[in-house]
N, C-alpha and C positions, 0 to 999 in steps of 0.2 A: 567792547573788549570781553565782557563776560560771555557773549555769544561765541566769540572766536575761541576762547578757552574751552568752552563746552564742546564746540565742534572738534577741536584737537583731541580732547579727552575721548570723544566718541570714536574718532579715527584710530587712536591708540588702542582702545578697547576692542575695536573690530579686528585690528591687526593681531592682537594677542589671541583673540578667539579663533582666528584662522589657523593659528599654530596648534597642532595637536599636543596633548599631554599623554605621554606614553606610560604604560605599565609594563615593566620588564621582569620576566621570570628568569632567574639565574639558577639552574637546577644543580647547584653545587654550593659548598660552604664558602664563606669569604676567603680571599687570599689566593685562589687558584687561577688558572688560565681563563676559564669561562667568566669568572668574576672580573678579572682585569679587562677582558675583551668587552664585556657588556658595559661596564662603568666608563671605560675609555671612549667607547662609541657614543654613549649618552653625553659625555662631556664635550665631544666634538660637535654633536647636534646642538647642544645648548650654547656653545661658544659662537656658533654660526647663526644662532637664533632661529633654528629650524623647528624647534619644539618649545612649548611654553614651560615644560617640566618633565621630569622622568622620576617615577617611583620604582623601587626595586623590591623584589622578594627573593631571598636565597632559600632554596629548598634542596639540600644535599642528600645523597644516598643512592645506592644501586646504579652507579654510572649515569646518573641524571634521570633515570626512569621514574623516580618518585615525583620529581618536579614536573616531568613530562606528563604524567598521569593527572596531576593537579591542573596543569595548564589546559589539557584536553577537556577536562570535565568542567572547568570554571570559566574559561575564556571564549567559549564557542560564539562565533559571530561578532566578536569585539574587534573592530578595525584598529584599535589603539593598543592592543595587547601584543607583546612580542616575547620571544624566548630565545636565549642563547643556547647553542648546542654544537656538536661536532663529532669527530671520528670516535671519540670515547663512547658517546651515546649509542652509536651504531653497534659497537661490540657489546655494550651493556644490554641492549635490547635482545640480542641473540642469546647471550649467556644466561640472562635472568628469565628467559622465556616470557618477556614482558607482554601483558595483554594490550598495551598501547605501543604504538610505533610511529615513526616519522611520516608515514603515509596519512596519519590522522591530523597533521598540522599543515600549514601552508609554507613551503619553502620561499624565502625572500631573497637571501643572498649568502653566498660563501664569502668570507671576509679575509681570512689570513691562513697562512701555512707556517708551521714552526717546526724546526728541527729539535730532536730530543738530545738531552745531554746526560751523561753518566757521571755521577759525582760521589765522592766520599768526604767525610768530615776531615778538617785539616789535620787532626791528630791521628788519623788512621795510619796503620802500618802499611796499608796498600798505597803504593806510590804511583803505580802506572797501570795501564790496562793489562799489560802482560802479567802483573802481579795478581790482578783480579781473575784473569783467565786461569792462572795456575791454581788459585784457591778454589775456583769453581770446579775444575777438573778433579782435584783431590777429594773434595767433599761438597757436592752441590747443595745439600741440605743445610750446611753450615753457613753458606753465604745467603744472607737475607737481603732481598731487594725491596726497597720502599718506594711506592709510587701511588698513582691514582687508582681508580676502581678496577676490580678484576675484569680482565678482558679488554681493557682500554689500551691506548697507545703505549703507555709505559710498560704494561704487562706483556704486550705483544713484542716490544723491543727486547725485553729481558729474555723471552722465549726464543726470539730470532738469534740473539747473540749466543745463547746456549747451544742451539742447533748448529750454528756456524762453527763453533769450536769443538763440536763432537760430544756435547752433553745432551741427554734426553730432556727436551723442554718440560716435560711433565714433572721432572725432578727439581725444577726451579722453586725455591722457597720465596714466594712472593707475598708481601704484606701490603694490603690495600688500605688506603686512607681516603676519607670522604672529601677532603679538600687540601689545597696546597699548603695551607698554614700548618696542618697536622703533620704532613709529610716533612716539611722543613724542620719542625721541632724534633721529630724522631731521628732525622739524619744528623742534625747538629748535636743531639743528645747521645749519639752513638747507639741508639736502640735498634738500628738496622745497619747492615754492613755497607750497603751501597744505595744511592738514591737515583731515581730516574724520573725526569720530567722535561717539559719544554725549557729551552734555554732561557727564555724570559723569566720563568718562575724562580730560577736559581741565580740569575745574573748578578744581583746585588750582593749575594752571599759569596759568590765566586770572586767578585771584584774586591770584596772586603777581606778576602783571605780566610773566610770561615769554612769554605768548601773548596775541595780540589777537583777540578774537572779532568776526568780521565780520557773522555772521548765524546764526540757528538755524531749524530746520525745522518749528516749531510754527505753528499758525495765527496766534498772537498773541505779543507780546513775553514772554520768559521770563528771569527774573533780570537784567532790564535789557538783555538782548541783543535787538536788533531781529529780527523774523522776516524770512524771505526775501520773504514776501507783502507786508509793509508797505514793502519796498524795491522793489516793482514786479516781483518774480520770483514767478510763480504756482506755487509748489511747496510742498507740505506732505508730510512723511514721518515716520512714527514707527517705532521699532525695538522689537520685543518679545523677551523672553527667557523661557524656561520650563525645566521639569525633567521628565525621562523615567525610567521604570523599565526594567528589563531585558526582553529578549524572553522570552516563555513563562511569565511569572508568572501566577498565578491571579487571578480577579476579586477575591477576598477580600484577596490580597496587594496588589493595586493599590489597593484601597479603604483599606487600612491606610496606604499611602504617601500617598495623598491626604489622609487625616486628619492625618497627621504634618506634612505641608507646610502644610496649612491652619492648624493650630495655631501653627506657627512664624511664619506671616505675620501672625498676630494679636498677636504679642509686641511689647512696647515697643522691644526691640532691633531688630527688623525695621523698624518704623516710623521709627526714628531713621536706619536705613540709607537708606530711601527719601528722607528729607529731606536727608541728607548728600550723596547722589549726584544728587539732582534727578530721581529715578525716579518715575513715576506708578504707583500700584497698578493691576494689570490682571489680577486673579485670575480664572481660568477652569479648571475641573477636569474630569477624567475624560472621559466621552463627548463633552461639549461642546467640550473642548479638542481631542479627536481630529477632530471635524468642522471646527473652526477651521483645523487644520493642512491638511486636505484643500482647504479654500478658499484658503489661502495658497499651496499648491502651484500652483493654477491662476492665481491673481493674479500671483504673482511671475514665473512662466513668461511670462505675457503682457507684463509690464513689461520683462523682459530682452530679449524679442524685439523690442518696439517701440523700445527704446533701442539696438538693434544690438549688444547684449552677448551674446546667445545664439548659440552656434555649432553 
C-alpha cells in the first residue's frame, strides 16, 4: 500500500511539474482593462488546470511603456513570462517616443476587442450626447475628458468625436489616468466632465446607476446604449487587447504559449468573462498577430497625426 501511495504521489508531482507557472506583467495599475484581461485569462488557465500558478506584477504609467521596458529588460529568454498589452500601448509607444516597442517582445495572441463608452456621473447636468456636443462646441476647454493614457484608445475617441462635430481635436481637454480605478474615482467624484473607457470597465457603475452612458463606439446599439453613429456622429472605434511572450524565446516556446492561451480561451470560464465584461472574442495567434501589430503601428500613427495628437 505504501508503494502505491508513493507511486501516486510521484505521478501527481510529475503532472504538477509538467504544468508551467506563469509570471504575468500587467503594465497598468489595478482595476483597468489590461488588469481585468490578464487576471481573467489567468483564472481561466487555473480553472482548467493548464498552469500550476500565476504571479502578477502591475507596473503602470506612460501607456504601458514603463512596464514594457521592465519586461524587455528582465524577462529575456524566459518561456514562462508573459505580458498583457493592446491598442493603448501602440499609441503610447508612438507618443512617448519610447526606446522600447512591441517588436522587442514575442506576439502570442490577440484576445479581445471592446467598444468604448462615453459616460457622465449620474448627477451631471449633461443628460444626452447632444448636450455634450453642445457644451463642447461652446467651450472645448471647459469640457474635460477623463480616460486612460494620452494617445490611447480613450484619447483617440475623444479626438475623433471632436473632429466629427466640427471641433479642433487639439482643443480637447484630456485628463489621462494611469489606471481604470483612478479614472472611475475622478468621474464619480465629478472631477472631470465626461469619462471614456471600454464598456467593461464602467459596466457595473452604469448598471448601478452611478454613471449615465451617453453613447458607445460600436456601429450599432450595444446593451441598450445608443451608438455614436445613430446619434449623428460618424465615429466607430474598437479597442483590442492581447498577450505577449518574452524577448528571445524559441519558436517552440512561443508555440507552447500560443497553445496554452488558445486552450484557456476555449474554457467556459473565459467565455463567461467575455459575457461579463461585454468583450468580443478577437483571437488571432502567432505570425498573424505579429502582422496585425505591424498594421496597427501604421494605422494608429496615421490617426494620431490626423487628430493633432502626434508630436
